[in-house]
C-alpha positions as CSV (number, residue, x, y, z in Angstrom):
1,X,2.3,-39.4,12.6
2,X,5.8,-37.8,12.0
3,X,7.3,-41.3,11.9
4,X,4.7,-42.4,9.3
5,X,5.4,-39.4,7.1
6,X,9.2,-40.2,7.3
7,X,8.4,-43.7,6.2
8,X,6.4,-42.4,3.3
9,X,9.4,-40.4,1.9
10,X,11.8,-43.3,2.5
11,X,10.1,-45.4,-0.1
12,X,11.7,-44.4,-3.4
13,X,8.8,-45.1,-5.7
14,X,6.2,-43.4,-3.4
15,X,8.5,-40.4,-2.9
16,X,9.0,-40.0,-6.6
17,X,5.2,-40.1,-7.2
18,X,4.5,-37.5,-4.5
19,X,7.2,-35.2,-5.7
20,X,6.1,-35.4,-9.3
21,X,2.5,-34.7,-8.2
22,X,3.7,-31.6,-6.3
23,X,5.7,-30.4,-9.3
24,X,2.7,-30.7,-11.7
25,X,0.5,-29.0,-9.2
26,X,3.0,-26.1,-9.0
27,X,3.0,-25.8,-12.8
28,X,-0.8,-25.6,-12.6
29,X,-0.6,-22.8,-10.0
30,X,1.9,-20.8,-12.1
31,X,-0.4,-20.9,-15.1
32,X,-3.3,-20.0,-12.8
33,X,-1.7,-16.5,-12.5
34,X,-0.9,-15.8,-16.2
35,X,-3.4,-13.5,-17.8
36,X,-4.5,-13.5,-21.4
37,X,-2.4,-11.3,-23.7
38,X,-3.2,-7.5,-23.7
39,X,-5.6,-7.7,-20.8
40,X,-4.6,-5.1,-18.2
41,X,-4.0,-6.1,-14.6
42,X,-6.3,-3.3,-13.4
43,X,-9.2,-4.5,-15.5
44,X,-12.5,-3.5,-14.0
45,X,-14.5,-6.7,-13.7
46,X,-18.2,-7.2,-14.2
47,X,-19.6,-7.1,-10.7
48,X,-23.0,-8.4,-11.8
49,X,-21.5,-11.7,-12.9
50,X,-18.9,-12.0,-10.1
51,X,-21.2,-13.8,-7.7
52,X,-22.1,-16.4,-10.4
53,X,-18.5,-16.9,-11.3
54,X,-17.4,-17.3,-7.7
55,X,-19.7,-20.3,-7.2
56,X,-18.8,-21.9,-10.5
57,X,-15.1,-21.5,-9.8
58,X,-15.3,-23.8,-6.8
59,X,-15.6,-26.9,-9.0
60,X,-13.9,-25.6,-12.1
61,X,-10.3,-25.5,-10.7
62,X,-9.9,-21.9,-11.7
63,X,-10.8,-18.3,-10.8
64,X,-13.2,-17.2,-13.5
65,X,-13.1,-13.6,-12.3
66,X,-9.4,-13.5,-13.4
67,X,-9.0,-13.6,-17.2
68,X,-6.1,-16.1,-17.4
69,X,-4.9,-18.8,-19.7
70,X,-6.6,-21.4,-17.5
71,X,-9.7,-19.2,-17.4
72,X,-12.1,-22.1,-18.1
73,X,-10.4,-24.6,-15.8
74,X,-11.4,-28.2,-16.3
75,X,-15.1,-27.5,-16.3
76,X,-15.5,-28.4,-20.0
77,X,-13.8,-31.7,-19.4
78,X,-16.0,-32.4,-16.4
79,X,-19.1,-31.4,-18.4
80,X,-18.2,-33.7,-21.3
81,X,-17.5,-36.6,-18.9
82,X,-20.9,-36.1,-17.2
83,X,-22.6,-36.1,-20.7
84,X,-21.1,-39.4,-21.6
85,X,-21.9,-40.9,-18.2
86,X,-25.5,-39.9,-18.7
87,X,-25.5,-41.2,-22.3
88,X,-24.1,-44.5,-21.0
89,X,-27.4,-45.0,-19.2
90,X,-29.8,-44.0,-21.9
91,X,-28.1,-44.6,-25.3
92,X,-27.4,-48.1,-26.4
93,X,-24.1,-47.6,-28.4
94,X,-22.4,-45.9,-25.4
95,X,-23.7,-48.5,-23.1
96,X,-22.3,-51.2,-25.3
97,X,-18.9,-49.5,-25.3
98,X,-18.9,-49.4,-21.5
99,X,-19.4,-53.1,-21.4
100,X,-16.4,-53.8,-23.7
101,X,-13.9,-53.1,-20.9
102,X,-10.7,-51.2,-21.5
103,X,-11.1,-51.0,-25.3
104,X,-14.6,-49.4,-25.0
105,X,-13.4,-47.0,-22.2
106,X,-10.5,-45.8,-24.4
107,X,-13.1,-45.1,-27.2
108,X,-15.3,-43.2,-24.8
109,X,-12.3,-41.2,-23.5
110,X,-11.5,-40.3,-27.1
111,X,-15.1,-39.0,-27.7
112,X,-14.9,-37.1,-24.4
113,X,-11.8,-35.2,-25.5
114,X,-13.5,-34.2,-28.8
115,X,-16.5,-33.0,-26.9
116,X,-14.2,-31.1,-24.5
117,X,-12.6,-29.2,-27.3
118,X,-16.0,-28.2,-28.7
119,X,-17.2,-27.1,-25.2
120,X,-14.0,-25.1,-24.7
121,X,-14.5,-23.2,-27.9
122,X,-18.2,-22.5,-27.1
123,X,-17.7,-21.6,-23.4
124,X,-14.6,-19.4,-24.0
125,X,-16.5,-17.5,-26.7
126,X,-19.5,-16.9,-24.4
127,X,-17.2,-16.1,-21.5
128,X,-15.3,-13.5,-23.5
129,X,-18.4,-11.9,-25.0
130,X,-20.4,-11.6,-21.8
131,X,-17.7,-11.1,-19.1
132,X,-14.7,-9.6,-20.9
133,X,-16.1,-7.7,-23.9
134,X,-19.8,-7.4,-22.9
135,X,-20.2,-3.8,-23.9
136,X,-22.9,-2.3,-21.8
137,X,-23.4,-5.5,-19.8
138,X,-19.7,-5.4,-18.5
139,X,-19.5,-1.7,-18.4
140,X,-16.3,-1.8,-20.5
141,X,-15.7,0.0,-23.8
142,X,-14.8,-2.1,-26.8
143,X,-11.3,-0.6,-27.0
144,X,-10.2,-1.5,-23.5
145,X,-7.6,-3.7,-25.1
146,X,-6.3,-0.9,-27.2
147,X,-7.7,-2.5,-30.3
148,X,-9.4,0.1,-32.4
149,X,-9.4,-1.9,-35.6
150,X,-12.2,-4.4,-36.2
151,X,-9.8,-6.8,-37.7
152,X,-7.5,-6.7,-34.7
153,X,-10.5,-7.0,-32.4
154,X,-11.7,-10.2,-34.1
155,X,-8.1,-11.5,-34.2
156,X,-7.8,-11.0,-30.4
157,X,-11.0,-13.0,-29.8
158,X,-9.8,-15.9,-31.9
159,X,-6.4,-15.8,-30.2
160,X,-8.0,-15.7,-26.7
161,X,-10.4,-18.6,-27.6
162,X,-7.5,-20.7,-28.8
163,X,-5.4,-20.0,-25.7
164,X,-8.1,-20.8,-23.3
165,X,-9.0,-24.0,-25.2
166,X,-5.3,-25.0,-25.1
167,X,-5.2,-24.1,-21.4
168,X,-8.1,-26.5,-20.6
169,X,-6.5,-29.3,-22.7
170,X,-3.2,-28.7,-20.9
171,X,-5.0,-29.1,-17.5
172,X,-6.6,-32.3,-18.8
173,X,-3.2,-33.6,-19.8
174,X,-1.7,-32.6,-16.3
175,X,-4.5,-34.6,-14.7
176,X,-3.8,-37.6,-16.8
177,X,0.0,-37.4,-16.0
178,X,-0.8,-37.3,-12.3
179,X,-3.1,-40.4,-12.7
180,X,-0.4,-42.3,-14.6
181,X,2.9,-41.2,-12.9
182,X,1.9,-39.4,-9.8
183,X,-0.4,-40.3,-6.9
184,X,-4.1,-39.6,-6.5
185,X,-6.8,-38.6,-9.0
186,X,-5.3,-35.8,-11.1
187,X,-8.5,-33.9,-12.0
188,X,-9.7,-34.0,-8.4
189,X,-6.3,-32.9,-7.1
190,X,-6.5,-29.8,-9.4
191,X,-9.9,-28.9,-8.0
192,X,-8.7,-29.4,-4.5
193,X,-5.6,-27.2,-5.1
194,X,-7.9,-24.5,-6.4
195,X,-10.1,-24.7,-3.3
196,X,-7.2,-24.7,-0.8
197,X,-5.7,-21.8,-2.6
198,X,-8.6,-19.6,-1.5
199,X,-7.8,-20.1,2.2
200,X,-5.3,-17.3,2.5
201,X,-7.8,-14.8,1.1
202,X,-10.5,-16.1,3.4
203,X,-8.2,-15.7,6.4
204,X,-7.4,-12.1,5.4
205,X,-11.1,-11.4,5.1
206,X,-11.7,-12.9,8.6
207,X,-8.8,-10.9,10.0
208,X,-10.2,-7.6,8.8
209,X,-13.4,-8.2,10.7
210,X,-11.9,-9.5,13.9
211,X,-12.0,-7.5,17.1
212,X,-10.9,-8.1,20.7
213,X,-14.4,-7.1,22.0
214,X,-17.5,-9.2,22.0
215,X,-19.3,-9.4,18.8
216,X,-22.0,-6.8,18.3
217,X,-24.3,-5.4,15.6
218,X,-21.4,-3.7,13.8
219,X,-20.6,-6.8,11.9
220,X,-17.2,-7.4,13.6
221,X,-16.2,-10.8,14.8
222,X,-15.3,-11.2,18.4
223,X,-13.8,-14.0,20.5
224,X,-17.2,-15.5,21.2
225,X,-18.1,-15.7,17.5
226,X,-14.6,-17.2,16.8
227,X,-15.2,-20.0,19.3
228,X,-18.6,-20.7,17.8
229,X,-17.1,-20.8,14.3
230,X,-14.3,-23.1,15.4
231,X,-16.7,-25.6,17.0
232,X,-19.0,-25.4,14.1
233,X,-16.2,-26.0,11.6
234,X,-15.0,-29.1,13.6
235,X,-18.6,-30.4,13.7
236,X,-19.2,-29.9,10.0
237,X,-15.9,-31.6,9.0
238,X,-16.6,-34.5,11.4
239,X,-20.1,-34.9,9.8
240,X,-18.7,-34.8,6.3
241,X,-16.1,-37.5,7.1
242,X,-18.6,-39.7,8.9
243,X,-21.1,-39.6,6.0
244,X,-18.4,-39.8,3.3
245,X,-17.1,-43.0,4.8
246,X,-20.5,-44.3,5.9
247,X,-21.7,-47.6,4.4
248,X,-24.8,-49.8,4.5
249,X,-23.4,-53.3,4.6
250,X,-25.7,-56.0,3.1
251,X,-24.7,-59.5,4.1
252,X,-24.0,-61.9,1.2
253,X,-23.0,-65.5,1.0
254,X,-21.3,-67.4,-1.8
255,X,-22.5,-70.8,-2.8
256,X,-20.4,-73.9,-2.1
257,X,-18.9,-75.8,-5.1
258,X,-16.6,-78.8,-5.2
259,X,-13.4,-79.0,-7.3
260,X,-11.7,-82.3,-6.9
261,X,-11.5,-83.0,-3.2
262,X,-11.7,-79.4,-2.2
263,X,-14.8,-77.4,-1.3
264,X,-14.7,-73.7,-2.3
265,X,-17.1,-70.9,-1.4
266,X,-19.6,-70.8,1.3
267,X,-18.0,-67.8,3.0
268,X,-20.0,-64.9,4.4
269,X,-19.2,-61.4,3.1
270,X,-21.0,-58.1,2.7
271,X,-21.9,-55.8,-0.1
272,X,-21.0,-52.2,0.8
273,X,-23.4,-49.5,-0.3
274,X,-22.3,-45.9,0.3
275,X,-24.7,-43.6,2.2
276,X,-23.7,-40.7,0.0
277,X,-23.9,-42.7,-3.3
278,X,-24.3,-39.5,-5.4
279,X,-21.2,-37.8,-4.1
280,X,-21.0,-34.0,-4.7
281,X,-22.9,-34.0,-8.0
282,X,-26.4,-33.1,-6.6
283,X,-25.0,-29.9,-5.0
284,X,-23.3,-29.0,-8.2
285,X,-26.4,-29.5,-10.3
286,X,-28.7,-27.8,-7.8
287,X,-26.5,-24.8,-7.3
288,X,-26.0,-24.5,-11.1
289,X,-29.7,-24.7,-11.8
290,X,-30.6,-22.2,-9.1
291,X,-28.0,-19.7,-10.2
292,X,-28.8,-19.7,-13.9
293,X,-32.2,-18.0,-13.6
294,X,-30.7,-15.3,-11.5
295,X,-28.0,-14.8,-14.1
296,X,-30.4,-14.6,-16.9
297,X,-32.8,-12.2,-15.2
298,X,-29.8,-10.0,-14.2
299,X,-28.8,-9.8,-17.8
300,X,-32.4,-9.0,-18.8
301,X,-32.6,-6.3,-16.1
302,X,-29.4,-4.8,-17.5
303,X,-30.7,-4.8,-21.0
304,X,-33.8,-2.8,-19.9
305,X,-31.4,-0.3,-18.1
306,X,-32.8,-1.4,-14.7
307,X,-36.4,-0.4,-15.6
308,X,-37.7,-4.0,-15.5
309,X,-38.9,-4.4,-11.9
310,X,-40.0,-8.0,-12.6
311,X,-36.5,-9.0,-13.8
312,X,-34.8,-7.3,-10.9
313,X,-37.2,-9.0,-8.4
314,X,-36.6,-12.5,-9.9
315,X,-32.8,-11.9,-10.1
316,X,-32.7,-10.8,-6.4
317,X,-34.7,-13.9,-5.4
318,X,-32.2,-16.2,-7.1
319,X,-29.1,-14.3,-5.8
320,X,-29.9,-14.5,-2.1
321,X,-26.5,-14.9,-0.5
322,X,-26.0,-11.6,1.3
323,X,-26.7,-10.4,4.9
324,X,-29.2,-7.8,3.7
325,X,-31.8,-10.5,2.9
326,X,-35.1,-10.8,4.7
327,X,-35.6,-14.1,6.7
328,X,-38.7,-15.1,4.7
329,X,-36.8,-14.7,1.4
330,X,-33.8,-16.7,2.7
331,X,-36.1,-19.5,3.9
332,X,-37.8,-19.7,0.5
333,X,-34.5,-19.9,-1.2
334,X,-33.2,-22.6,1.1
335,X,-36.3,-24.7,0.7
336,X,-36.0,-24.5,-3.1
337,X,-32.3,-25.4,-2.8
338,X,-33.0,-28.4,-0.6
339,X,-35.8,-29.7,-2.9
340,X,-33.4,-29.5,-5.9
341,X,-30.7,-31.4,-4.0
342,X,-33.1,-34.2,-3.0
343,X,-34.3,-34.5,-6.6
344,X,-30.8,-34.6,-8.1
345,X,-29.7,-37.1,-5.4
346,X,-32.3,-39.6,-6.5
347,X,-31.8,-38.7,-10.2
348,X,-28.0,-39.3,-10.1
349,X,-28.3,-42.4,-7.9
350,X,-30.7,-43.9,-10.4
351,X,-28.2,-43.4,-13.2
352,X,-25.1,-44.6,-11.4
353,X,-26.6,-47.4,-9.4
354,X,-28.2,-50.3,-11.4
355,X,-29.7,-52.9,-9.0
356,X,-30.6,-55.2,-11.8
357,X,-27.1,-55.3,-13.2
358,X,-25.7,-55.8,-9.6
359,X,-28.1,-58.6,-9.0
360,X,-27.0,-60.3,-12.2
361,X,-23.4,-59.9,-11.2
362,X,-24.0,-61.5,-7.9
363,X,-25.8,-64.4,-9.5
364,X,-23.0,-65.0,-12.1
365,X,-20.5,-65.2,-9.3
366,X,-22.6,-67.6,-7.3
367,X,-23.3,-65.1,-4.5
368,X,-26.7,-64.4,-3.0
369,X,-28.3,-62.3,-0.2
370,X,-29.7,-64.6,2.5
371,X,-33.5,-64.6,2.4
372,X,-33.8,-63.3,-1.1
373,X,-33.8,-65.3,-4.4
374,X,-31.2,-64.3,-7.0
375,X,-32.6,-62.3,-9.8
376,X,-35.6,-60.0,-9.5
377,X,-36.1,-60.4,-5.8
378,X,-32.6,-59.4,-5.1
379,X,-32.8,-56.4,-7.5
380,X,-36.0,-55.2,-5.8
381,X,-34.4,-55.5,-2.3
382,X,-31.3,-53.6,-3.4
383,X,-33.4,-50.9,-4.9
384,X,-35.5,-50.6,-1.8
385,X,-32.4,-50.3,0.4
386,X,-30.9,-47.7,-1.9
387,X,-34.0,-45.5,-1.8
388,X,-33.8,-45.4,1.9
389,X,-30.1,-44.7,2.3
390,X,-30.3,-42.1,-0.5
391,X,-32.9,-40.2,1.6
392,X,-30.3,-40.1,4.4
393,X,-27.5,-39.0,2.0
394,X,-29.8,-36.3,0.4
395,X,-30.6,-34.9,3.9
396,X,-26.9,-34.8,4.8
397,X,-26.1,-33.0,1.5
398,X,-28.9,-30.5,2.1
399,X,-27.6,-29.7,5.6
400,X,-24.0,-29.3,4.3
401,X,-25.2,-27.0,1.4
402,X,-27.2,-24.6,3.6
403,X,-24.6,-24.3,6.4
404,X,-22.5,-21.7,4.4
405,X,-25.6,-19.6,3.8
406,X,-26.5,-19.5,7.5
407,X,-22.9,-18.8,8.5
408,X,-22.7,-16.1,5.9
409,X,-25.8,-14.4,7.3
410,X,-25.4,-15.0,11.0
411,X,-21.6,-15.0,11.7
412,X,-19.4,-13.6,9.0
413,X,-19.9,-11.1,6.1
414,X,-17.4,-12.9,3.8
415,X,-18.8,-15.7,1.6
416,X,-15.2,-16.8,1.0
417,X,-15.0,-17.7,4.8
418,X,-18.4,-19.2,4.9
419,X,-17.8,-21.4,1.9
420,X,-15.3,-23.5,3.9
421,X,-18.1,-24.5,6.3
422,X,-19.8,-26.7,3.7
423,X,-21.0,-26.9,0.2
424,X,-19.2,-28.2,-2.8
425,X,-15.7,-27.1,-1.7
426,X,-15.7,-29.0,1.6
427,X,-17.1,-32.2,0.1
428,X,-14.6,-32.2,-2.7
429,X,-11.7,-31.5,-0.3
430,X,-12.6,-34.3,2.1
431,X,-13.3,-36.8,-0.6
432,X,-10.0,-36.1,-2.4
433,X,-8.1,-36.2,0.8
434,X,-9.4,-39.6,1.7
435,X,-8.8,-40.9,-1.8
436,X,-5.2,-39.7,-1.6
437,X,-4.6,-41.2,1.8
438,X,-6.1,-44.5,0.7
439,X,-3.7,-44.7,-2.3
440,X,-0.7,-43.8,-0.1
441,X,-1.8,-46.6,2.3
442,X,-1.9,-49.1,-0.5
443,X,1.8,-48.4,-1.1
444,X,2.6,-48.7,2.6
445,X,0.6,-52.0,3.0
446,X,2.4,-53.6,0.1
447,X,5.6,-53.1,2.0
448,X,4.2,-54.3,5.3
449,X,3.9,-50.8,6.9
450,X,0.9,-49.5,8.7
451,X,-1.4,-47.1,7.0
452,X,-1.5,-43.4,7.8
453,X,-4.8,-43.6,9.7
454,X,-3.9,-46.8,11.6
455,X,-3.0,-46.5,15.3
């Protein structure tokens, strides 16, 4: 392995791409720590929203609890991209642009940037009003910035919104520079860097609860629990890698055709269908949808000064992530979570996977699936296969999503530690790591070297 790494850095072009990527990621990490102007470092944060922001921060490439210039992360850009991906399946003008190739994609990217700016302004205003300057909701007085004048107060809001919007656009630009001049997917690498940056804090939380005695009811973690956690972590990572790389290979055969005196085609190949076709999106949608009711009812309970028992009960139901939960409540929460993941798995797969279009492409290239006629028969077969493997992928995603909840309740008290045992963060980290290794391997194979994962 060390020899392969040495070869990677001996290739000038590849070395330059890797170093440039590291420099841009370092720039991102520097901006990650810079607070908005006039916000004190000892600012008392809103504990009622911290749990919601912790979960959103996993796929936003930022820490929403810290009021920084990159406070929004790249979530507005991801949201805008998802909107146009959905519109491409239901709205004819966007669908026609997608079929125009590079010209159409450039136009869609331009529209995505415009929508990103709008979402940045909207989300930064909501973020500042509810989390930073929420009055009674945040438990912070209006003059915590030292701005007693209404004019200055309004001016600071406008300045903060502009800074956070520019921060998100700068992160989007960083991602594009990594895509063009660096190596790997820029946006994904920013998210991965944000996830891995949480590891030192998770280790510190784990160290505080460690003890040399066997684990007991005091909540401390002994050697026996550490062994169980290590084995479970290896098993979860192995399962994530196995399903991420898993494929259902459908055999195909190209028709023979004669050109001059030569016969072309007739070769047997296969059509790879990923087991986890939807990727990490179902978990993102399910966790977002299941968190929003808890957030809304928490705000309602605060507005009623805690007197609304109904709002507090609903909020507690949707915020079940602590060790003080009853087993029946946790089971209900996990069942609802799993059902949402299954629903969004099939929903996202139906949008991103078009069996009719794939069947037409196979037909146009003179390729067919043995035993099935080109056209509708092939499309029906592909749809039937995708429904089956989507069930397997949804079951896997559900298992990965509930493992952190079980670990948080049974083994450790820190959700930061439990979050590395599954969920969105682990899936993103594994997927980005394999994508990065694959792109490095492409450079190595072009120069007749073996890939990083080859023996």
